[in-house]
All heavy atoms as TSV, in Angstrom:
chain	resi	resn	atom	element	x	y	z
A	1	MET	N	N	3.033	8.900	2.989
A	1	MET	CA	C	3.306	7.979	3.947
A	1	MET	C	C	3.544	6.594	3.304
A	1	MET	O	O	2.809	6.270	2.338
A	1	MET	CB	C	2.166	7.917	4.956
A	1	MET	CG	C	2.300	6.743	5.939
A	1	MET	SD	S	0.907	6.704	7.144
A	1	MET	CE	C	1.357	7.995	8.287
A	2	SER	N	N	4.521	5.876	3.734
A	2	SER	CA	C	4.709	4.565	3.157
A	2	SER	C	C	3.643	3.562	3.598
A	2	SER	O	O	3.016	3.814	4.659
A	2	SER	CB	C	6.121	4.040	3.527
A	2	SER	OG	O	6.154	3.546	4.921
A	3	LEU	N	N	3.450	2.484	2.885
A	3	LEU	CA	C	2.499	1.498	3.307
A	3	LEU	C	C	2.933	0.862	4.650
A	3	LEU	O	O	2.031	0.665	5.514
A	3	LEU	CB	C	2.429	0.394	2.238
A	3	LEU	CG	C	1.518	-0.764	2.418
A	3	LEU	CD1	C	0.038	-0.282	2.657
A	3	LEU	CD2	C	1.569	-1.728	1.280
A	4	ASP	N	N	4.155	0.609	4.806
A	4	ASP	CA	C	4.663	0.032	6.134
A	4	ASP	C	C	4.262	0.991	7.273
A	4	ASP	O	O	3.788	0.550	8.288
A	4	ASP	CB	C	6.158	-0.217	6.049
A	4	ASP	CG	C	6.628	-0.984	7.268
A	4	ASP	OD1	O	6.012	-2.008	7.658
A	4	ASP	OD2	O	7.640	-0.503	7.855
A	5	ASP	N	N	4.615	2.250	7.101
A	5	ASP	CA	C	4.325	3.248	8.123
A	5	ASP	C	C	2.816	3.276	8.437
A	5	ASP	O	O	2.400	3.363	9.602
A	5	ASP	CB	C	4.829	4.638	7.752
A	5	ASP	CG	C	6.313	4.740	7.790
A	5	ASP	OD1	O	7.000	3.858	8.396
A	5	ASP	OD2	O	6.822	5.697	7.099
A	6	TYR	N	N	2.007	3.238	7.420
A	6	TYR	CA	C	0.574	3.305	7.560
A	6	TYR	C	C	0.092	2.030	8.343
A	6	TYR	O	O	-0.719	2.197	9.299
A	6	TYR	CB	C	-0.200	3.312	6.216
A	6	TYR	CG	C	-1.647	3.184	6.325
A	6	TYR	CD1	C	-2.446	4.171	6.798
A	6	TYR	CD2	C	-2.197	1.925	6.000
A	6	TYR	CE1	C	-3.783	3.993	6.944
A	6	TYR	CE2	C	-3.561	1.754	6.200
A	6	TYR	CZ	C	-4.401	2.790	6.661
A	6	TYR	OH	O	-5.714	2.597	6.821
A	7	LEU	N	N	0.496	0.882	7.962
A	7	LEU	CA	C	0.060	-0.328	8.670
A	7	LEU	C	C	0.501	-0.343	10.168
A	7	LEU	O	O	-0.228	-0.682	10.990
A	7	LEU	CB	C	0.567	-1.591	7.901
A	7	LEU	CG	C	-0.074	-1.810	6.562
A	7	LEU	CD1	C	0.571	-2.942	5.843
A	7	LEU	CD2	C	-1.552	-2.031	6.690
A	8	ARG	N	N	1.756	0.123	10.366
A	8	ARG	CA	C	2.259	0.179	11.771
A	8	ARG	C	C	1.372	1.181	12.570
A	8	ARG	O	O	1.076	0.878	13.663
A	8	ARG	CB	C	3.723	0.564	11.738
A	8	ARG	CG	C	4.607	-0.552	11.325
A	8	ARG	CD	C	6.062	-0.072	11.332
A	8	ARG	NE	N	6.925	-1.057	10.668
A	8	ARG	CZ	C	7.521	-2.065	11.369
A	8	ARG	NH1	N	7.402	-2.207	12.610
A	8	ARG	NH2	N	8.342	-2.838	10.671
A	9	SER	N	N	1.169	2.366	11.973
A	9	SER	CA	C	0.544	3.402	12.838
A	9	SER	C	C	-0.910	3.145	13.076
A	9	SER	O	O	-1.497	3.512	14.047
A	9	SER	CB	C	0.673	4.734	12.082
A	9	SER	OG	O	-0.099	4.807	10.902
A	10	THR	N	N	-1.590	2.427	12.141
A	10	THR	CA	C	-2.945	2.029	12.309
A	10	THR	C	C	-3.148	0.623	12.978
A	10	THR	O	O	-4.265	0.288	13.243
A	10	THR	CB	C	-3.748	2.086	10.960
A	10	THR	OG1	O	-3.126	1.150	10.029
A	10	THR	CG2	C	-3.728	3.475	10.407
A	11	ARG	N	N	-2.071	-0.093	13.084
A	11	ARG	CA	C	-2.103	-1.430	13.659
A	11	ARG	C	C	-3.018	-2.352	12.954
A	11	ARG	O	O	-3.642	-3.272	13.432
A	11	ARG	CB	C	-2.452	-1.423	15.178
A	11	ARG	CG	C	-1.457	-0.601	16.006
A	11	ARG	CD	C	-1.845	-0.653	17.405
A	11	ARG	NE	N	-0.855	0.127	18.153
A	11	ARG	CZ	C	-0.617	0.048	19.423
A	11	ARG	NH1	N	-1.343	-0.803	20.174
A	11	ARG	NH2	N	0.226	0.740	20.004
A	12	ARG	N	N	-3.083	-2.156	11.573
A	12	ARG	CA	C	-3.820	-3.007	10.749
A	12	ARG	C	C	-2.902	-4.168	10.240
A	12	ARG	O	O	-1.727	-3.947	9.977
A	12	ARG	CB	C	-4.311	-2.245	9.519
A	12	ARG	CG	C	-5.337	-1.169	9.931
A	12	ARG	CD	C	-5.859	-0.443	8.780
A	12	ARG	NE	N	-6.853	-1.279	8.116
A	12	ARG	CZ	C	-7.505	-0.981	7.021
A	12	ARG	NH1	N	-7.251	0.243	6.439
A	12	ARG	NH2	N	-8.316	-1.750	6.452
A	13	THR	N	N	-3.481	-5.302	10.087
A	13	THR	CA	C	-2.678	-6.429	9.613
A	13	THR	C	C	-2.642	-6.412	8.070
A	13	THR	O	O	-3.653	-5.902	7.460
A	13	THR	CB	C	-3.316	-7.788	10.046
A	13	THR	OG1	O	-4.620	-7.962	9.424
A	13	THR	CG2	C	-3.422	-7.862	11.546
A	14	PRO	N	N	-1.625	-6.930	7.468
A	14	PRO	CA	C	-1.556	-6.980	6.056
A	14	PRO	C	C	-2.767	-7.759	5.469
A	14	PRO	O	O	-3.263	-7.392	4.453
A	14	PRO	CB	C	-0.241	-7.709	5.741
A	14	PRO	CG	C	0.635	-7.327	6.950
A	14	PRO	CD	C	-0.305	-7.318	8.079
A	15	ALA	N	N	-3.175	-8.751	6.128
A	15	ALA	CA	C	-4.234	-9.612	5.649
A	15	ALA	C	C	-5.551	-8.809	5.648
A	15	ALA	O	O	-6.368	-8.853	4.634
A	15	ALA	CB	C	-4.405	-10.878	6.505
A	16	GLU	N	N	-5.812	-8.060	6.676
A	16	GLU	CA	C	-7.000	-7.226	6.732
A	16	GLU	C	C	-6.988	-6.184	5.713
A	16	GLU	O	O	-8.021	-5.928	5.017
A	16	GLU	CB	C	-7.055	-6.577	8.130
A	16	GLU	CG	C	-8.181	-5.557	8.319
A	16	GLU	CD	C	-8.056	-4.781	9.631
A	16	GLU	OE1	O	-6.939	-4.747	10.288
A	16	GLU	OE2	O	-9.057	-4.198	10.034
A	17	PHE	N	N	-5.870	-5.498	5.537
A	17	PHE	CA	C	-5.750	-4.444	4.538
A	17	PHE	C	C	-5.842	-4.999	3.109
A	17	PHE	O	O	-6.547	-4.439	2.247
A	17	PHE	CB	C	-4.456	-3.689	4.713
A	17	PHE	CG	C	-4.358	-2.428	3.889
A	17	PHE	CD1	C	-5.148	-1.364	4.202
A	17	PHE	CD2	C	-3.480	-2.323	2.832
A	17	PHE	CE1	C	-5.129	-0.169	3.488
A	17	PHE	CE2	C	-3.393	-1.124	2.128
A	17	PHE	CZ	C	-4.218	-0.064	2.405
A	18	ALA	N	N	-5.210	-6.173	2.874
A	18	ALA	CA	C	-5.312	-6.801	1.550
A	18	ALA	C	C	-6.727	-7.152	1.202
A	18	ALA	O	O	-7.176	-6.891	0.025
A	18	ALA	CB	C	-4.484	-8.090	1.554
A	19	LEU	N	N	-7.515	-7.602	2.082
A	19	LEU	CA	C	-8.913	-7.868	1.865
A	19	LEU	C	C	-9.672	-6.667	1.503
A	19	LEU	O	O	-10.436	-6.642	0.509
A	19	LEU	CB	C	-9.552	-8.495	3.158
A	19	LEU	CG	C	-10.959	-9.021	3.030
A	19	LEU	CD1	C	-11.034	-10.141	2.026
A	19	LEU	CD2	C	-11.451	-9.481	4.393
A	20	GLN	N	N	-9.400	-5.525	2.081
A	20	GLN	CA	C	-10.046	-4.247	1.761
A	20	GLN	C	C	-9.673	-3.751	0.422
A	20	GLN	O	O	-10.456	-3.220	-0.337
A	20	GLN	CB	C	-9.790	-3.210	2.820
A	20	GLN	CG	C	-10.593	-1.948	2.639
A	20	GLN	CD	C	-10.341	-0.948	3.798
A	20	GLN	OE1	O	-9.549	-1.190	4.687
A	20	GLN	NE2	N	-11.066	0.145	3.705
A	21	VAL	N	N	-8.351	-3.967	0.089
A	21	VAL	CA	C	-7.848	-3.407	-1.195
A	21	VAL	C	C	-8.236	-4.346	-2.329
A	21	VAL	O	O	-8.430	-3.948	-3.464
A	21	VAL	CB	C	-6.324	-3.311	-1.171
A	21	VAL	CG1	C	-5.755	-2.980	-2.515
A	21	VAL	CG2	C	-5.903	-2.263	-0.197
A	22	GLY	N	N	-8.410	-5.689	-2.039
A	22	GLY	CA	C	-8.792	-6.618	-3.049
A	22	GLY	C	C	-7.589	-7.330	-3.700
A	22	GLY	O	O	-7.659	-7.681	-4.885
A	23	VAL	N	N	-6.528	-7.487	-2.905
A	23	VAL	CA	C	-5.328	-8.205	-3.420
A	23	VAL	C	C	-4.978	-9.234	-2.364
A	23	VAL	O	O	-5.559	-9.227	-1.360
A	23	VAL	CB	C	-4.133	-7.208	-3.640
A	23	VAL	CG1	C	-4.510	-6.204	-4.765
A	23	VAL	CG2	C	-3.708	-6.489	-2.414
A	24	SER	N	N	-3.959	-10.005	-2.663
A	24	SER	CA	C	-3.564	-11.091	-1.749
A	24	SER	C	C	-2.697	-10.394	-0.613
A	24	SER	O	O	-2.115	-9.397	-0.781
A	24	SER	CB	C	-2.743	-12.130	-2.401
A	24	SER	OG	O	-1.498	-11.581	-2.860
A	25	ARG	N	N	-2.666	-11.138	0.506
A	25	ARG	CA	C	-1.876	-10.717	1.638
A	25	ARG	C	C	-0.386	-10.646	1.246
A	25	ARG	O	O	0.361	-9.778	1.610
A	25	ARG	CB	C	-2.067	-11.658	2.858
A	25	ARG	CG	C	-1.218	-11.280	4.061
A	25	ARG	CD	C	-1.132	-12.383	5.093
A	25	ARG	NE	N	-0.677	-13.644	4.570
A	25	ARG	CZ	C	0.575	-13.944	4.387
A	25	ARG	NH1	N	1.512	-13.119	4.673
A	25	ARG	NH2	N	0.887	-15.127	3.962
A	26	SER	N	N	0.010	-11.641	0.457
A	26	SER	CA	C	1.453	-11.629	0.053
A	26	SER	C	C	1.750	-10.472	-0.830
A	26	SER	O	O	2.924	-9.950	-0.763
A	26	SER	CB	C	1.773	-12.924	-0.671
A	26	SER	OG	O	1.087	-13.126	-1.886
A	27	HIS	N	N	0.843	-9.995	-1.589
A	27	HIS	CA	C	1.109	-8.815	-2.400
A	27	HIS	C	C	1.351	-7.593	-1.549
A	27	HIS	O	O	2.253	-6.815	-1.771
A	27	HIS	CB	C	-0.065	-8.566	-3.382
A	27	HIS	CG	C	0.247	-7.482	-4.427
A	27	HIS	ND1	N	1.070	-7.717	-5.442
A	27	HIS	CD2	C	-0.276	-6.274	-4.607
A	27	HIS	CE1	C	1.186	-6.661	-6.247
A	27	HIS	NE2	N	0.318	-5.741	-5.728
A	28	ILE	N	N	0.500	-7.404	-0.528
A	28	ILE	CA	C	0.743	-6.336	0.395
A	28	ILE	C	C	1.994	-6.494	1.108
A	28	ILE	O	O	2.768	-5.512	1.283
A	28	ILE	CB	C	-0.475	-6.242	1.387
A	28	ILE	CG1	C	-1.784	-5.882	0.691
A	28	ILE	CG2	C	-0.157	-5.281	2.528
A	28	ILE	CD1	C	-1.776	-4.452	0.090
A	29	GLN	N	N	2.338	-7.660	1.520
A	29	GLN	CA	C	3.614	-7.934	2.221
A	29	GLN	C	C	4.844	-7.540	1.341
A	29	GLN	O	O	5.790	-6.932	1.840
A	29	GLN	CB	C	3.756	-9.394	2.644
A	29	GLN	CG	C	2.880	-9.702	3.834
A	29	GLN	CD	C	3.339	-9.141	5.112
A	29	GLN	OE1	O	3.249	-7.913	5.358
A	29	GLN	NE2	N	3.896	-9.905	6.003
A	30	LYS	N	N	4.766	-7.888	0.061
A	30	LYS	CA	C	5.808	-7.580	-0.846
A	30	LYS	C	C	6.017	-6.107	-1.033
A	30	LYS	O	O	7.068	-5.487	-1.067
A	30	LYS	CB	C	5.631	-8.222	-2.251
A	30	LYS	CG	C	5.864	-9.723	-2.184
A	30	LYS	CD	C	5.483	-10.357	-3.555
A	30	LYS	CE	C	5.563	-11.854	-3.391
A	30	LYS	NZ	N	5.073	-12.502	-4.718
A	31	LEU	N	N	4.900	-5.386	-1.156
A	31	LEU	CA	C	4.894	-3.883	-1.305
A	31	LEU	C	C	5.406	-3.265	-0.036
A	31	LEU	O	O	6.126	-2.253	-0.013
A	31	LEU	CB	C	3.517	-3.422	-1.654
A	31	LEU	CG	C	2.958	-3.744	-3.040
A	31	LEU	CD1	C	1.492	-3.339	-3.076
A	31	LEU	CD2	C	3.721	-3.046	-4.079
A	32	ARG	N	N	5.045	-3.793	1.058
A	32	ARG	CA	C	5.462	-3.329	2.384
A	32	ARG	C	C	6.973	-3.476	2.600
A	32	ARG	O	O	7.615	-2.562	3.204
A	32	ARG	CB	C	4.690	-3.997	3.489
A	32	ARG	CG	C	4.932	-3.553	4.879
A	32	ARG	CD	C	4.077	-4.403	5.831
A	32	ARG	NE	N	4.219	-3.816	7.143
A	32	ARG	CZ	C	3.769	-4.328	8.241
A	32	ARG	NH1	N	3.143	-5.538	8.187
A	32	ARG	NH2	N	3.875	-3.790	9.375
A	33	ARG	N	N	7.495	-4.607	2.297
A	33	ARG	CA	C	8.858	-4.940	2.581
A	33	ARG	C	C	9.885	-4.341	1.649
A	33	ARG	O	O	11.047	-4.078	2.012
A	33	ARG	CB	C	9.103	-6.441	2.587
A	33	ARG	CG	C	8.388	-7.154	3.734
A	33	ARG	CD	C	8.728	-8.608	3.702
A	33	ARG	NE	N	7.937	-9.341	4.655
A	33	ARG	CZ	C	7.444	-10.495	4.565
A	33	ARG	NH1	N	7.703	-11.199	3.442
A	33	ARG	NH2	N	6.755	-11.076	5.441
A	34	ASP	N	N	9.506	-4.158	0.383
A	34	ASP	CA	C	10.481	-3.702	-0.638
A	34	ASP	C	C	10.114	-2.336	-1.136
A	34	ASP	O	O	9.137	-2.213	-1.967
A	34	ASP	CB	C	10.441	-4.731	-1.782
A	34	ASP	CG	C	11.545	-4.406	-2.898
A	34	ASP	OD1	O	12.141	-3.366	-2.719
A	34	ASP	OD2	O	11.606	-5.178	-3.805
A	35	PRO	N	N	10.727	-1.331	-0.708
A	35	PRO	CA	C	10.399	0.054	-1.106
A	35	PRO	C	C	10.669	0.344	-2.598
A	35	PRO	O	O	10.108	1.251	-3.138
A	35	PRO	CB	C	11.303	0.990	-0.304
A	35	PRO	CG	C	12.374	0.120	0.334
A	35	PRO	CD	C	11.886	-1.347	0.221
A	36	GLN	N	N	11.364	-0.545	-3.295
A	36	GLN	CA	C	11.609	-0.384	-4.773
A	36	GLN	C	C	10.420	-0.946	-5.539
A	36	GLN	O	O	10.235	-0.695	-6.707
A	36	GLN	CB	C	12.916	-1.027	-5.164
A	36	GLN	CG	C	14.110	-0.426	-4.481
A	36	GLN	CD	C	14.185	1.084	-4.722
A	36	GLN	OE1	O	14.042	1.526	-5.860
A	36	GLN	NE2	N	14.436	1.828	-3.681
A	37	ARG	N	N	9.660	-1.824	-4.903
A	37	ARG	CA	C	8.499	-2.475	-5.602
A	37	ARG	C	C	7.344	-1.483	-5.531
A	37	ARG	O	O	7.049	-0.892	-4.500
A	37	ARG	CB	C	8.127	-3.730	-4.817
A	37	ARG	CG	C	7.033	-4.548	-5.576
A	37	ARG	CD	C	6.663	-5.836	-4.738
A	37	ARG	NE	N	7.791	-6.785	-4.873
A	37	ARG	CZ	C	7.807	-7.800	-5.709
A	37	ARG	NH1	N	6.791	-8.049	-6.509
A	37	ARG	NH2	N	8.764	-8.664	-5.677
A	38	THR	N	N	6.670	-1.367	-6.689
A	38	THR	CA	C	5.486	-0.458	-6.730
A	38	THR	C	C	4.324	-1.192	-7.343
A	38	THR	O	O	4.493	-2.011	-8.167
A	38	THR	CB	C	5.779	0.816	-7.483
A	38	THR	OG1	O	6.222	0.447	-8.793
A	38	THR	CG2	C	6.898	1.662	-6.859
A	39	PRO	N	N	3.138	-0.839	-6.901
A	39	PRO	CA	C	1.986	-1.412	-7.443
A	39	PRO	C	C	1.549	-0.877	-8.803
A	39	PRO	O	O	2.123	0.282	-9.154
A	39	PRO	CB	C	0.911	-1.102	-6.420
A	39	PRO	CG	C	1.286	0.170	-5.837
A	39	PRO	CD	C	2.801	0.156	-5.834
A	40	SER	N	N	0.641	-1.420	-9.466
A	40	SER	CA	C	0.103	-0.801	-10.727
A	40	SER	C	C	-0.648	0.471	-10.249
A	40	SER	O	O	-0.939	0.638	-9.063
A	40	SER	CB	C	-0.839	-1.797	-11.418
A	40	SER	OG	O	-2.017	-1.973	-10.594
A	41	LEU	N	N	-0.948	1.303	-11.138
A	41	LEU	CA	C	-1.682	2.586	-10.853
A	41	LEU	C	C	-3.037	2.283	-10.287
A	41	LEU	O	O	-3.477	2.811	-9.353
A	41	LEU	CB	C	-1.765	3.414	-12.191
A	41	LEU	CG	C	-2.397	4.779	-11.989
A	41	LEU	CD1	C	-1.761	5.598	-10.913
A	41	LEU	CD2	C	-2.396	5.473	-13.346
A	42	LYS	N	N	-3.678	1.132	-10.830
A	42	LYS	CA	C	-5.006	0.749	-10.350
A	42	LYS	C	C	-4.925	0.348	-8.890
A	42	LYS	O	O	-5.733	0.752	-8.066
A	42	LYS	CB	C	-5.512	-0.377	-11.180
A	42	LYS	CG	C	-6.842	-0.902	-10.823
A	42	LYS	CD	C	-7.280	-2.013	-11.808
A	42	LYS	CE	C	-8.638	-2.598	-11.390
A	42	LYS	NZ	N	-9.037	-3.696	-12.276
A	43	ILE	N	N	-3.916	-0.514	-8.512
A	43	ILE	CA	C	-3.711	-0.968	-7.166
A	43	ILE	C	C	-3.349	0.229	-6.226
A	43	ILE	O	O	-3.856	0.351	-5.085
A	43	ILE	CB	C	-2.803	-2.126	-7.100
A	43	ILE	CG1	C	-3.187	-3.286	-7.892
A	43	ILE	CG2	C	-2.493	-2.492	-5.597
A	43	ILE	CD1	C	-4.531	-3.902	-7.477
A	44	ALA	N	N	-2.491	1.070	-6.758
A	44	ALA	CA	C	-2.099	2.270	-5.888
A	44	ALA	C	C	-3.349	3.096	-5.615
A	44	ALA	O	O	-3.461	3.565	-4.470
A	44	ALA	CB	C	-1.071	3.097	-6.665
A	45	ALA	N	N	-4.227	3.267	-6.538
A	45	ALA	CA	C	-5.476	4.059	-6.298
A	45	ALA	C	C	-6.309	3.368	-5.274
A	45	ALA	O	O	-6.930	3.985	-4.439
A	45	ALA	CB	C	-6.264	4.265	-7.582
A	46	ARG	N	N	-6.391	1.999	-5.305
A	46	ARG	CA	C	-7.184	1.271	-4.371
A	46	ARG	C	C	-6.526	1.322	-2.962
A	46	ARG	O	O	-7.296	1.380	-1.939
A	46	ARG	CB	C	-7.421	-0.169	-4.854
A	46	ARG	CG	C	-8.354	-0.173	-5.995
A	46	ARG	CD	C	-8.597	-1.381	-6.789
A	46	ARG	NE	N	-8.384	-2.727	-6.189
A	46	ARG	CZ	C	-8.326	-3.838	-6.954
A	46	ARG	NH1	N	-8.367	-3.809	-8.195
A	46	ARG	NH2	N	-8.080	-4.971	-6.356
A	47	ILE	N	N	-5.260	1.319	-2.865
A	47	ILE	CA	C	-4.591	1.433	-1.627
A	47	ILE	C	C	-4.823	2.873	-0.978
A	47	ILE	O	O	-5.060	3.005	0.173
A	47	ILE	CB	C	-2.995	1.209	-1.759
A	47	ILE	CG1	C	-2.804	-0.294	-2.004
A	47	ILE	CG2	C	-2.273	1.699	-0.543
A	47	ILE	CD1	C	-1.324	-0.647	-2.334
A	48	SER	N	N	-4.794	3.845	-1.925
A	48	SER	CA	C	-5.082	5.243	-1.439
A	48	SER	C	C	-6.475	5.324	-0.843
A	48	SER	O	O	-6.678	5.853	0.217
A	48	SER	CB	C	-4.852	6.184	-2.612
A	48	SER	OG	O	-5.129	7.491	-2.112
A	49	LEU	N	N	-7.425	4.728	-1.589
A	49	LEU	CA	C	-8.808	4.780	-1.123
A	49	LEU	C	C	-8.992	3.991	0.232
A	49	LEU	O	O	-9.554	4.540	1.154
A	49	LEU	CB	C	-9.732	4.161	-2.200
A	49	LEU	CG	C	-11.259	4.155	-1.897
A	49	LEU	CD1	C	-11.731	5.587	-1.760
A	49	LEU	CD2	C	-11.929	3.419	-3.024
A	50	ALA	N	N	-8.371	2.788	0.288
A	50	ALA	CA	C	-8.511	1.995	1.531
A	50	ALA	C	C	-7.785	2.617	2.723
A	50	ALA	O	O	-8.220	2.388	3.823
A	50	ALA	CB	C	-7.952	0.639	1.259
A	51	SER	N	N	-6.758	3.417	2.450
A	51	SER	CA	C	-6.080	4.079	3.577
A	51	SER	C	C	-6.628	5.493	3.857
A	51	SER	O	O	-6.015	6.187	4.636
A	51	SER	CB	C	-4.569	4.131	3.291
A	51	SER	OG	O	-4.356	5.007	2.222
A	52	GLY	N	N	-7.677	5.880	3.221
A	52	GLY	CA	C	-8.240	7.192	3.463
A	52	GLY	C	C	-7.290	8.268	2.969
A	52	GLY	O	O	-7.281	9.424	3.493
A	53	GLY	N	N	-6.489	7.936	1.962
A	53	GLY	CA	C	-5.524	8.934	1.388
A	53	GLY	C	C	-4.191	9.014	2.124
A	53	GLY	O	O	-3.365	9.742	1.735
A	54	MET	N	N	-4.092	8.244	3.187
A	54	MET	CA	C	-2.817	8.365	3.967
A	54	MET	C	C	-1.649	7.779	3.159
A	54	MET	O	O	-0.497	8.244	3.355
A	54	MET	CB	C	-2.952	7.703	5.270
A	54	MET	CG	C	-3.918	8.467	6.265
A	54	MET	SD	S	-4.139	7.700	7.825
A	54	MET	CE	C	-2.581	8.005	8.570
A	55	VAL	N	N	-1.894	6.781	2.376
A	55	VAL	CA	C	-0.853	6.277	1.369
A	55	VAL	C	C	-1.373	6.617	0.046
A	55	VAL	O	O	-2.165	5.883	-0.514
A	55	VAL	CB	C	-0.692	4.702	1.525
A	55	VAL	CG1	C	0.380	4.231	0.611
A	55	VAL	CG2	C	-0.424	4.350	3.008
A	56	GLY	N	N	-0.966	7.712	-0.410
A	56	GLY	CA	C	-1.454	8.241	-1.728
A	56	GLY	C	C	-0.714	7.756	-2.930
A	56	GLY	O	O	0.391	7.255	-2.765
A	57	VAL	N	N	-1.230	7.913	-4.095
A	57	VAL	CA	C	-0.621	7.602	-5.288
A	57	VAL	C	C	0.732	8.312	-5.409
A	57	VAL	O	O	1.709	7.763	-5.846
A	57	VAL	CB	C	-1.526	7.911	-6.497
A	57	VAL	CG1	C	-0.869	7.693	-7.839
A	57	VAL	CG2	C	-2.781	7.022	-6.456
A	58	ASN	N	N	0.776	9.576	-4.972
A	58	ASN	CA	C	2.023	10.364	-5.034
A	58	ASN	C	C	3.154	9.699	-4.190
A	58	ASN	O	O	4.329	9.935	-4.431
A	58	ASN	CB	C	1.788	11.809	-4.684
A	58	ASN	CG	C	1.043	12.577	-5.721
A	58	ASN	OD1	O	1.062	12.169	-6.885
A	58	ASN	ND2	N	0.335	13.596	-5.325
A	59	ASP	N	N	2.739	9.059	-3.092
A	59	ASP	CA	C	3.728	8.386	-2.306
A	59	ASP	C	C	4.506	7.310	-3.027
A	59	ASP	O	O	5.652	7.096	-2.864
A	59	ASP	CB	C	3.082	7.789	-1.001
A	59	ASP	CG	C	2.523	8.837	-0.071
A	59	ASP	OD1	O	3.189	9.875	0.094
A	59	ASP	OD2	O	1.371	8.677	0.399
A	60	TRP	N	N	3.823	6.641	-3.948
A	60	TRP	CA	C	4.466	5.594	-4.741
A	60	TRP	C	C	5.372	6.326	-5.851
A	60	TRP	O	O	6.446	5.761	-6.147
A	60	TRP	CB	C	3.454	4.688	-5.462
A	60	TRP	CG	C	2.674	3.976	-4.491
A	60	TRP	CD1	C	1.334	4.209	-4.212
A	60	TRP	CD2	C	3.011	2.892	-3.654
A	60	TRP	NE1	N	0.923	3.325	-3.243
A	60	TRP	CE2	C	1.904	2.512	-2.866
A	60	TRP	CE3	C	4.221	2.151	-3.531
A	60	TRP	CZ2	C	1.942	1.449	-1.966
A	60	TRP	CZ3	C	4.261	1.115	-2.621
A	60	TRP	CH2	C	3.140	0.734	-1.854
A	61	LEU	N	N	4.956	7.443	-6.330
A	61	LEU	CA	C	5.821	8.175	-7.214
A	61	LEU	C	C	7.073	8.672	-6.644
A	61	LEU	O	O	8.149	8.603	-7.203
A	61	LEU	CB	C	5.014	9.435	-7.757
A	61	LEU	CG	C	3.851	9.113	-8.740
A	61	LEU	CD1	C	3.122	10.430	-8.998
A	61	LEU	CD2	C	4.318	8.504	-10.071
A	62	ALA	N	N	6.983	9.072	-5.335
A	62	ALA	CA	C	8.182	9.470	-4.612
A	62	ALA	C	C	9.202	8.302	-4.469
A	62	ALA	O	O	10.322	8.491	-4.366
A	62	ALA	CB	C	7.771	10.062	-3.299
A	63	ALA	N	N	8.594	7.159	-4.370
A	63	ALA	CA	C	9.411	5.953	-4.237
A	63	ALA	C	C	10.018	5.447	-5.561
A	63	ALA	O	O	10.699	4.474	-5.626
A	63	ALA	CB	C	8.649	4.842	-3.558
A	64	GLY	N	N	9.736	6.193	-6.639
A	64	GLY	CA	C	10.203	5.790	-7.932
A	64	GLY	C	C	9.309	4.882	-8.740
A	64	GLY	O	O	9.806	4.214	-9.669
A	65	GLY	N	N	8.078	4.857	-8.402
A	65	GLY	CA	C	7.133	3.988	-9.055
A	65	GLY	C	C	6.550	4.489	-10.349
A	65	GLY	O	O	6.782	5.714	-10.706
A	66	PHE	N	N	5.838	3.675	-11.080
A	66	PHE	CA	C	5.097	3.966	-12.309
A	66	PHE	C	C	6.077	4.224	-13.347
A	66	PHE	O	O	6.020	4.578	-14.406
A	66	PHE	CB	C	4.036	5.024	-12.174
A	66	PHE	CG	C	3.047	4.798	-11.002
A	66	PHE	CD1	C	2.999	5.731	-10.055
A	66	PHE	CD2	C	2.341	3.624	-10.960
A	66	PHE	CE1	C	2.146	5.554	-8.998
A	66	PHE	CE2	C	1.452	3.499	-9.869
A	66	PHE	CZ	C	1.385	4.422	-8.944
């Protein structure tokens, strides 16, 4: 699942999710808006954990990341 789809389906704000992941709101917004942008492997793992696995590391690989 994409980060954008996850945030929409759970109705979580980028600011709330960023706080949980430990990054800035703007970083989450950039990842959300630009499907070509990918996080570092460390951040991808934290996003996966914070989303309960709904946005997995493999989802970023499918988008051409790493």
